[in-house]
TIZA-947663 format. One line per 2 residues: their letters; for each residue x, z, y of C-alpha. Coordinates in steps of 0.25 Angstrom, whole numbers. Layout:
A	X/Z/Y  ...
end
This chain:
YP	56/-190/243  70/-191/239
YI	67/-188/225  54/-182/219
EA	56/-170/211  45/-166/201
YM	45/-158/188  38/-161/174
II	35/-149/166  32/-149/151
AG	28/-135/145  22/-132/131
KS	26/-131/116  41/-134/114
KV	40/-143/103  32/-154/111
PK	42/-158/122  53/-156/112
LA	47/-166/102  44/-176/114
LN	57/-174/120  65/-175/106
NG	56/-188/102  59/-195/115
EL	43/-195/118  46/-187/130
LL	57/-195/138  63/-183/146
PN	76/-175/145  76/-166/132
KF	78/-151/135  76/-147/121
ID	88/-154/116  97/-148/128
SK	90/-138/137  100/-141/148
NR	97/-156/148  96/-161/162
TS	96/-176/158  88/-184/168
VE	79/-195/164  76/-207/174
LD	63/-215/173  57/-226/179
IS	42/-224/184  39/-236/176
FF	42/-227/164  29/-219/167
IG	19/-231/167  11/-230/155
LK	14/-216/152  3/-206/154
IE	6/-203/168  -5/-203/179
KK	-4/-216/186  -5/-209/200
LL	8/-202/197  15/-216/195
NE	8/-221/207  14/-210/215
AQ	28/-213/210  26/-227/214
NL	21/-223/228  34/-214/230
KI	42/-226/225  48/-218/212
KQ	54/-227/202  62/-218/194
IS	62/-204/191  72/-194/185
IS	67/-183/175  76/-171/171
PS	74/-159/164  72/-146/172
RW	68/-132/167  66/-130/153
RN	61/-118/144  58/-118/130
YD	53/-105/123  44/-101/111
GM	41/-115/108  35/-118/122
CA	44/-124/133  44/-129/147
IS	52/-141/152  52/-147/165
WR	59/-160/170  62/-163/185
IN	58/-177/190  64/-184/201
KL	63/-197/208  75/-206/208
end
């Protein structure tokens, strides 16, 4: 594949991802500060080693020769104390 595109969605109470993003516990572009934020974060696959990620997924990334990914905000919805945020993930 020239690049691999996938999406990650976080949905639930707004205060949970908002707090994690604001405290830097969730290292993703923050849509709560700027709803038009399209900033991209580039991460090496080695960043994910030791995190709570299935080893099978990391092995598959190695098999596909994925060394870096780019994560950027996609869709966003915040209403009545609930939110749904998605990020697009691409192979670099």
